[in-house]
C-alpha positions, 0 to 999 in steps of 0.5 A, spaced: 575 796 129 570 800 125 567 794 121 565 790 128 562 797 130 558 798 124 556 791 124 554 791 131 549 797 129 546 794 124 544 788 128 542 793 133 538 797 129 533 796 123 530 800 118 523 796 118 519 794 124 515 788 122 510 785 126 514 778 128 519 783 131 515 789 133 516 789 140 524 788 140 525 795 141 521 794 147 527 789 149 532 793 147 529 799 151 529 794 158 536 792 156 539 799 158 535 799 164 531 805 162 524 805 166 526 809 172 531 814 168 524 818 165 526 817 157 520 815 154 519 809 151 516 814 145 523 817 144 527 811 145 522 808 139 523 814 134 531 814 135 531 806 134 528 807 129 531 813 125 538 811 127 537 804 124 538 809 117 543 813 119 551 811 117 555 813 124 562 812 125 561 811 133 556 806 137 555 812 142 548 815 141 545 822 145 537 823 146 535 829 148 527 828 150 524 835 150 517 831 152 520 832 159 521 839 163 528 842 163 528 841 170 529 834 169 535 830 167 533 829 160 539 828 156 541 820 155 548 818 152 547 811 150 552 805 148 548 801 143 553 796 143 554 794 150 547 797 151 550 801 157 546 808 159 553 812 159 551 818 162 544 822 164 544 829 165 540 836 163 540 839 156 537 846 155 532 848 149 532 854 145 529 861 148 524 861 143 522 854 143 518 855 150 520 856 157 520 850 162 518 845 156 520 846 149 514 846 144 515 850 138 521 848 134 524 851 128 530 850 122 530 858 121 536 862 122 535 867 127 529 864 130 533 862 137 529 856 137 531 848 138 530 844 131 528 837 132 530 830 129 537 826 128 544 830 127 551 827 126 557 829 131 562 833 127 569 835 130 570 840 136 573 847 136 573 853 141 568 858 141 565 863 146 562 858 150 569 854 150 570 847 147 564 846 143 562 840 138 559 842 131 553 838 129 550 836 122 542 836 121 541 830 117 533 832 115 532 837 109 527 843 112 528 840 119 535 841 122 539 842 115 541 849 117 544 847 124 551 848 121 550 855 118 546 857 124 552 855 128 548 850 132 552 846 136 553 842 143 556 847 149 557 848 156 553 854 159 553 857 166 545 857 166 545 849 165 545 848 173 541 845 179 542 852 182 539 856 176 533 851 177 532 853 184 532 860 182 528 860 176 524 854 177 527 852 170 533 851 166 536 857 163 535 857 155 540 858 149 539 861 142 538 854 139 543 850 141 542 843 145 546 846 151 549 843 157 552 844 164 560 847 164 561 842 169 560 836 164 561 839 157 568 837 156 566 830 158 560 829 154 563 832 148 568 827 149 563 821 149 560 824 143 565 827 138 567 825 130 561 821 128 556 819 134 548 820 133 544 826 137 536 826 136 532 831 139 525 829 140 519 832 142 511 829 141 510 834 135 505 831 130 508 835 125 515 832 125 514 825 126 510 825 120 514 827 116 521 826 118 524 821 112 527 817 117 520 815 122 516 810 117 513 807 123 508 810 128 509 808 136 504 804 138 505 801 146 500 796 150 
């Protein structure tokens, strides 16, 4: 089973984007029916490119599209083998990353900011937020301190439509990609144990230095 998943992922992803197949990622974007979902093509392109260089145990990946307002359902869970959008919902960013939009990012301890880039999911544990999912940051100097910073996927009461109605934005975490308490168990169940996670924002500094992203986004 694992061998077939790995093979399917290798067929889906590619580490290189030669000219003759450079538009393939757009066909993949369309195959998920993402055009009406709000997920930017740029976010998908970089996720598609980066995950092609990462070893995962599962065919499921998540993209947090921080180019969007926190009032939008900007967290997408995709099954890359079945070409299916499994779930779309809200996700919070770090309190020092911005208010409605996330614009500042850090890998530092106690920064209370989100860290961009690619992650691999690990196991679960019961913490102060209940069931939580450990994350391994895969990019040195960008998010590799995530584990020691206790950056995890967890549920939070401030991730809700009622909070948005009251404040005009979601609540914010200490750097964790927090999701709603009503959905966190379902989301963790989909992602635990070797799935992929990509936290995206149109940060020129990140996009030009990530070891997983060698091709710039172009459209047209």
